[in-house]
C-alpha positions in Angstrom: 239.9 -219.5 64.3 237.3 -217.6 62.3 234.9 -215.4 64.4 231.9 -213.4 63.4 232.3 -209.6 64.1 230.6 -208.7 67.4 228.2 -206.3 65.6 227.0 -209.2 63.3 226.5 -211.4 66.3 224.6 -208.8 68.2 222.3 -208.1 65.3 221.7 -211.8 64.7 220.8 -212.4 68.4 218.5 -209.4 68.5 216.7 -210.6 65.3 216.3 -214.0 66.8 214.9 -212.5 70.0 212.4 -210.4 68.1 211.3 -213.5 66.1 210.8 -215.5 69.3 208.9 -212.8 71.0 206.6 -212.3 68.0 206.1 -216.1 67.7 205.2 -216.3 71.5 202.7 -213.5 71.1 201.0 -215.4 68.3 200.9 -218.5 70.4 199.3 -216.7 73.3 196.6 -215.5 71.0 195.9 -219.0 69.9 195.5 -220.7 73.3 191.9 -219.7 73.7 190.9 -220.8 70.2 189.6 -224.2 69.3 191.3 -224.9 66.0 190.6 -228.0 63.9 192.8 -231.0 64.7 196.3 -230.8 63.5 199.6 -232.8 63.6 201.4 -232.1 66.9 203.0 -228.6 66.5 206.5 -227.9 67.6 207.3 -225.1 70.0 207.6 -221.7 68.5 207.5 -222.8 64.8 204.3 -224.8 65.0 203.9 -227.0 61.9 206.4 -225.1 59.8 208.5 -228.3 59.2 205.4 -230.4 58.6 203.7 -228.5 55.8 204.2 -230.8 52.8 205.1 -229.5 49.3 206.7 -232.5 47.7 205.6 -236.1 47.4 202.0 -235.2 46.5 200.9 -233.0 49.5 197.2 -233.8 48.9 198.0 -237.4 49.9 199.8 -236.3 53.1 196.8 -234.2 54.1 194.5 -237.1 53.5 196.7 -239.3 55.7 196.5 -236.7 58.5 192.8 -236.5 58.0 192.4 -240.2 58.6 194.9 -240.3 61.5 193.2 -237.4 63.2 189.7 -238.7 62.5 188.8 -235.3 61.1 187.7 -234.1 57.7 189.1 -230.7 58.5 192.9 -230.5 59.2 194.6 -227.4 60.6 198.3 -226.4 60.3 200.0 -223.4 61.7 203.5 -222.0 61.0 204.8 -218.8 62.6 202.2 -216.3 61.2 200.0 -218.3 58.9 197.2 -220.8 59.4 196.2 -223.5 56.9 192.8 -225.3 56.9 192.4 -228.2 54.5 188.9 -229.5 53.7 188.4 -233.1 52.7 184.7 -233.4 51.9 182.3 -231.8 49.5 180.0 -231.1 52.5 182.6 -228.9 54.2 183.8 -227.3 50.9 180.2 -226.4 49.9 179.5 -225.0 53.4 182.5 -222.7 53.5 183.5 -221.9 49.9 180.0 -221.8 48.4 177.5 -220.9 51.1 179.8 -218.6 53.0 181.5 -217.2 49.9 181.2 -213.7 51.3 183.8 -214.7 53.8 185.9 -217.2 51.8 186.3 -215.5 48.4 189.6 -213.8 49.1 193.0 -215.1 48.1 196.0 -215.4 50.4 199.0 -213.3 49.5 201.2 -215.3 47.2 204.7 -213.9 47.9 206.2 -215.9 45.1 203.5 -214.9 42.6 204.3 -211.3 43.4 208.1 -211.5 42.9 207.4 -213.6 39.7 205.3 -210.8 38.3 202.2 -213.0 38.3 200.2 -211.1 40.8 198.1 -209.5 38.0 196.6 -212.9 37.0 193.0 -212.9 38.1 193.1 -216.1 40.2 195.8 -214.5 42.4 194.1 -211.0 42.8 192.6 -210.3 46.2 188.8 -210.1 46.6 188.6 -206.3 45.9 187.3 -203.9 43.3 190.1 -204.8 40.9 189.1 -208.5 41.1 185.5 -207.7 40.6 186.4 -205.7 37.5 188.4 -208.6 36.1 185.6 -211.0 36.9 183.0 -208.9 35.1 185.0 -208.8 31.9 185.8 -212.5 32.1 182.1 -213.4 32.6 181.1 -211.3 29.6 183.5 -212.9 27.2 183.5 -216.5 28.5 180.0 -217.2 29.6 178.3 -220.4 28.5 176.2 -218.8 25.7 179.3 -217.4 24.1 181.0 -220.8 23.6 179.2 -221.6 20.3 180.9 -218.5 18.7 184.3 -220.0 19.6 183.6 -223.5 18.2 184.9 -222.9 14.7 188.3 -221.8 16.1 188.3 -224.9 18.4 187.6 -227.2 15.4 190.3 -225.5 13.4 193.0 -226.0 16.1 191.9 -229.6 16.9 192.1 -230.6 13.2 195.6 -229.1 12.9 196.5 -231.0 16.2 195.4 -234.3 14.6 197.6 -233.6 11.6 200.6 -233.0 13.9 199.8 -236.1 15.8 199.9 -238.1 12.6 203.3 -236.6 11.6 205.0 -237.0 14.9 203.0 -239.1 17.4 206.0 -239.6 19.8 205.9 -235.8 20.5 202.2 -236.0 21.7 202.9 -233.9 24.7 204.3 -231.1 22.6 201.4 -231.4 20.2 199.0 -231.1 23.2 200.8 -228.0 24.4 200.7 -226.4 21.0 196.9 -227.1 20.8 196.3 -225.4 24.2 198.7 -222.5 23.6 197.7 -221.9 19.9 194.0 -221.9 20.7 194.3 -219.5 23.7 196.6 -217.1 21.9 194.4 -216.9 18.9 191.2 -216.7 20.9 192.6 -213.9 23.1 194.9 -211.9 20.9 194.3 -213.1 17.3 198.0 -214.2 17.4 198.7 -217.1 15.1 201.1 -219.9 16.0 201.5 -222.5 13.3 202.1 -226.1 14.3 205.8 -225.9 13.2 206.4 -223.0 15.6 206.3 -224.9 18.8 209.3 -222.8 20.1 207.4 -219.6 19.7 208.7 -217.2 22.3 205.3 -216.3 23.8 204.5 -220.0 24.3 207.9 -220.6 25.9 207.7 -217.5 28.2 204.3 -218.3 29.5 205.2 -222.0 30.0 208.2 -221.1 32.1 206.3 -218.6 34.3 203.3 -220.9 34.9 205.4 -224.0 35.7 207.7 -222.1 38.0 204.8 -220.3 39.7 202.9 -223.5 40.1 205.8 -225.3 41.7 206.5 -222.5 44.1 203.0 -221.3 45.0 201.9 -224.0 47.3 202.0 -222.8 51.0 205.0 -224.9 51.9 206.8 -225.0 48.6 209.4 -222.4 49.8 210.1 -220.5 52.9 209.2 -217.3 51.0 205.6 -218.3 51.3 205.9 -218.9 55.1 208.1 -215.9 55.9 207.2 -213.3 53.2 209.8 -210.8 54.4 212.4 -213.0 52.8 211.1 -211.8 49.4 212.8 -208.5 50.2 216.2 -210.0 50.0 217.9 -208.6 46.9 218.5 -211.0 44.0 222.3 -210.3 44.2 222.6 -211.7 47.7 224.4 -215.1 47.7 221.9 -218.0 48.1 218.9 -215.9 46.8 218.4 -218.3 43.9 214.6 -218.0 43.9 214.8 -214.2 43.9 217.2 -214.2 40.9 215.0 -216.6 38.9 211.9 -214.6 39.8 213.5 -211.3 38.7 214.2 -212.7 35.2 210.7 -214.2 34.9 209.0 -211.0 36.0 210.8 -209.0 33.4 209.8 -211.6 30.8 206.2 -211.5 31.8 206.0 -207.7 31.7 207.5 -207.7 28.2 205.2 -210.6 27.0 201.9 -209.2 28.1 202.8 -205.7 26.8 203.9 -207.0 23.3 200.8 -209.2 22.8 198.5 -206.3 23.9 200.2 -204.0 21.4 200.1 -206.7 18.7 196.3 -206.7 18.8 196.0 -202.9 19.1 198.3 -202.4 16.1 196.3 -205.0 14.0 193.2 -203.0 14.8 194.8 -199.7 13.8 196.1 -201.1 10.5 192.8 -202.8 9.6 194.3 -206.3 9.8 192.1 -209.1 10.9 191.6 -208.9 14.7 188.7 -211.2 15.5 189.6 -212.0 19.1 188.5 -211.3 22.7 190.9 -208.4 23.3 189.9 -206.6 20.1 186.2 -206.9 21.1 187.0 -205.4 24.5 189.0 -202.6 23.0 186.2 -201.9 20.6 183.8 -201.6 23.5 186.0 -199.0 25.0 185.8 -196.8 22.0 182.1 -197.1 22.0 181.6 -196.5 25.7 184.3 -195.3 28.0 187.7 -196.5 29.3 186.7 -196.7 33.0 186.2 -200.5 33.0 188.3 -201.1 29.8 191.5 -199.2 30.6 194.8 -200.4 29.2 196.1 -201.9 32.4 192.9 -203.9 33.1 192.6 -205.2 29.6 196.3 -206.1 29.5 196.0 -208.1 32.7 192.7 -209.7 31.8 193.9 -210.8 28.4 197.2 -212.2 29.8 195.2 -214.1 32.4 193.1 -215.9 29.7 196.3 -217.2 28.2 198.4 -218.0 31.3 195.5 -219.6 33.3 194.4 -221.6 30.3 197.4 -223.2 28.7 198.9 -225.4 31.4 195.5 -226.6 32.7 194.4 -227.6 29.2 197.7 -229.2 28.5 197.6 -231.2 31.7 194.1 -232.7 31.1 194.9 -233.4 27.4 198.0 -235.5 28.2 196.1 -237.2 31.0 193.5 -238.4 28.4 196.3 -240.0 26.4 197.8 -241.6 29.5 194.4 -243.0 30.5 193.7 -244.4 27.0 197.1 -246.1 26.9 196.4 -247.7 30.3 192.8 -248.6 29.7 192.3 -250.0 26.1 188.9 -251.4 27.1 187.5 -247.9 27.7 189.1 -246.6 24.5 187.4 -249.4 22.6 184.0 -248.6 24.0 184.5 -244.9 23.1 185.5 -245.8 19.5 182.6 -248.2 19.1 180.2 -245.4 20.1 181.8 -243.0 17.7 181.7 -245.5 14.8 178.0 -246.1 15.5 176.9 -242.5 15.9 179.3 -240.6 13.6 180.6 -243.3 11.2 184.0 -243.3 9.6 183.5 -240.8 6.8 183.8 -237.7 8.9 185.2 -236.3 12.1 182.9 -235.8 15.1 181.4 -232.4 15.5 179.6 -230.6 18.3 176.3 -231.6 16.7 177.2 -235.2 17.6 177.8 -234.4 21.3 174.3 -235.2 22.6 174.6 -238.7 21.2 178.1 -239.5 22.3 177.3 -240.2 26.0 180.3 -242.5 26.6 182.7 -239.8 25.4 181.0 -237.4 27.8 181.5 -239.9 30.7 185.1 -240.5 29.7 185.9 -236.8 29.8 184.4 -236.6 33.3 186.3 -239.6 34.5 189.6 -238.3 33.3 189.1 -235.1 35.3 188.0 -237.1 38.4 190.7 -239.7 38.2 193.6 -237.3 37.9 192.3 -233.7 38.8 194.4 -230.9 37.4 194.3 -229.0 40.8 194.5 -231.8 43.4 194.6 -229.2 46.2 192.5 -226.6 44.4 193.6 -223.0 44.6 193.8 -221.7 48.2 191.0 -219.3 49.4 191.5 -217.0 52.3 189.1 -215.9 55.2 188.2 -212.2 55.0 187.4 -212.3 58.7 187.3 -214.6 61.7 184.8 -217.4 61.5 183.6 -220.4 63.3 182.5 -223.7 61.7 181.5 -226.9 63.4 182.9 -225.4 66.6 186.3 -224.8 65.1 187.8 -221.3 65.0 189.1 -220.1 61.6 191.1 -216.9 62.0 191.1 -214.0 59.4 193.7 -214.6 56.8 193.6 -218.4 57.0 194.5 -220.4 53.9 191.5 -222.5 53.2 192.3 -225.3 50.8 189.8 -227.8 49.2 191.5 -231.2 48.9 190.0 -232.0 45.5 191.8 -235.2 45.4 190.1 -236.4 48.6 186.7 -235.4 47.1 187.4 -237.6 44.1 188.3 -240.5 46.4 185.0 -240.3 48.4 184.1 -244.0 48.4 180.5 -243.2 49.4 180.1 -241.5 46.0 182.7 -243.2 43.9 182.9 -247.0 44.2 186.5 -248.2 43.9 187.8 -244.6 43.3 191.3 -245.6 42.1 189.8 -247.5 39.2 189.4 -245.6 35.9 185.7 -246.3 35.1 183.6 -243.9 32.9 180.6 -246.1 33.6 180.3 -244.6 37.1 178.6 -241.5 35.4 175.7 -243.5 34.0 172.3 -244.1 35.6 170.7 -247.5 35.5 168.7 -246.5 32.4 171.7 -245.6 30.4 171.4 -241.8 30.8 174.2 -239.7 32.3 173.9 -238.8 35.9 174.1 -235.2 37.3 177.7 -235.5 38.5 179.6 -233.2 36.0 182.7 -233.1 38.3 182.3 -229.3 38.4 184.5 -229.3 41.6 187.6 -229.6 39.4 187.0 -226.0 38.3 186.9 -224.4 41.7 184.3 -223.2 44.1 182.0 -220.2 44.9 182.8 -216.8 43.5 186.3 -218.1 42.6 185.1 -220.8 40.2 187.0 -220.8 36.9 185.1 -218.6 34.4 186.8 -220.4 31.5 185.3 -223.8 32.4 182.8 -223.8 29.6 185.3 -223.1 26.8 187.8 -225.6 28.4 185.2 -228.3 28.4 184.4 -227.5 24.8 188.1 -227.9 23.7 188.6 -231.1 25.7 185.5 -232.8 24.3 186.3 -232.2 20.7 189.9 -233.1 21.1 189.0 -236.4 22.7 186.2 -237.3 20.3 188.3 -236.5 17.2 191.4 -238.2 18.5 189.7 -241.4 19.4 187.8 -241.4 16.1 191.0 -241.6 14.2 193.8 -243.0 16.4 194.5 -246.0 18.5 196.5 -245.3 21.7 198.4 -248.1 23.4 201.6 -248.8 25.4 204.8 -248.4 23.5 207.0 -251.5 22.9 210.7 -252.0 23.3 213.0 -253.5 20.7 212.1 -257.0 21.8 208.4 -256.3 21.4 207.6 -256.1 25.1 205.2 -253.4 26.3 206.8 -250.6 28.2 205.1 -250.1 31.5 203.5 -246.7 32.4 203.3 -245.5 36.0 199.8 -244.1 36.4 200.9 -242.2 39.5 203.9 -240.5 37.9 202.6 -236.9 38.1 204.4 -233.6 38.9 204.2 -232.1 42.3 202.8 -228.7 41.6 199.7 -226.5 42.0 198.8 -227.6 38.5 199.8 -231.2 38.2 200.5 -233.1 35.0 201.8 -236.5 33.9 205.5 -236.9 33.9 207.0 -237.9 30.5 205.9 -241.3 29.3 206.1 -243.3 26.1 203.1 -244.6 24.2 202.1 -245.7 20.7 199.7 -243.5 18.7 198.7 -244.9 15.3 195.9 -244.1 12.8 193.0 -246.6 13.2 193.0 -247.3 9.5 194.1 -246.0 6.1 190.7 -244.3 5.9 191.2 -242.5 9.2 194.7 -241.4 8.1 193.2 -239.8 4.9 190.5 -238.2 7.0 193.1 -236.5 9.3 195.2 -235.3 6.4 192.3 -233.8 4.6 191.0 -232.1 7.8 194.4 -230.5 8.4 194.8 -229.6 4.8 191.4 -227.9 4.7 192.4 -225.7 7.6 195.6 -224.5 5.8 193.5 -223.6 2.8 191.1 -221.4 4.7 
């Protein structure tokens, strides 16, 4: 009979004993604290087996919130605490009004081993983060957006041309639009529509998707027991570590090559009208304290990595919503026809008059928020709120999905209804669904440019295309599951089929000419 060597058994027992003693010491520290309500914890391990990471965890947290009769839910597991907030009142009170305490980020062990810990949203609340933030705010603030609009229009017009050529690949076309725009904006790097397998696009997509799937607190034991990250990739069973090692090397290579691409263009006098070139130029005019190579490399890579998947998600969600709700699509098209006509594509000058398009964009983001659980914040120090104790280092997660389902604010919240954003007099109300972009000092600095891209994409697409459910060989509509979304930090619709056809021969010509004019410039 096979027996473990006595040395191995001894080490295993000692490790277990140390783990149990450590866990008991943590429990003893908790007994005097009044934590928010939580599912019944198990001895030693607390809620380690309860923390959801599949099956839409935001829904599980909402269920616990209802069952516990508490808008604040607490989970504990070995050495971590998680607090999930379910109302805008609590989110505002902690993440906005107490942002001095709740602007930190938890340590994301998986992000570190993936080589994504340089991305600004994962950086702790320290001088490095403040440096990143300063640069992002300078380049992406609201009054800079008009300077980027010509590039947005160029990419959207090319996107329309690709949609006309191959509508069945709409998800790939959306991904190209998001990636091509952000690469050009950041590095001046051009990706033509027929280059959808561009290696920089593929590398970032792999890293973001993998990181998103593994970064939720309960997605892997590496996030609960960070010491597991130290297991070498060659150890049998260390699949995540092996995958992470490959991705990390790819990310280092990717951000270095793109950084050098822009620097080389500047050195040779080639066109380099992009954010990174502007930042490098500032360094030559001032000093390299704020604009050193490492910082600019990390900030630039953040603009791309943080922007592509979020834009792609909301763009494909728009198409999903239009296929499911033709009545809303028709209202939007009627407004475009009345305001813009059929002889040209919508432009930003038309935006103040296209109120239904504005409401539709808001409703898409409310109906299926890109970050249903937000991005976790972390408490810098111990705090007390509503009589509940929140220890230093607690993961504080805003359940954005729950906020979008607040029946006191949104009547029949599961219904897709852009009309909910109108006042009785036909004007738009003040609800801009800003909560989908984060909170407090951690709010997404790219929100203004993301809003600009989404609006023009929606307006131009609906001006020229009809979107509906696809039909099978017998002419029957193929159903689309409105709830089929990926379980990830950044969620997105799972693959679905739909029909995308030009609204008319005139619309088809308009699209072809718009794309042709871009190629000629």
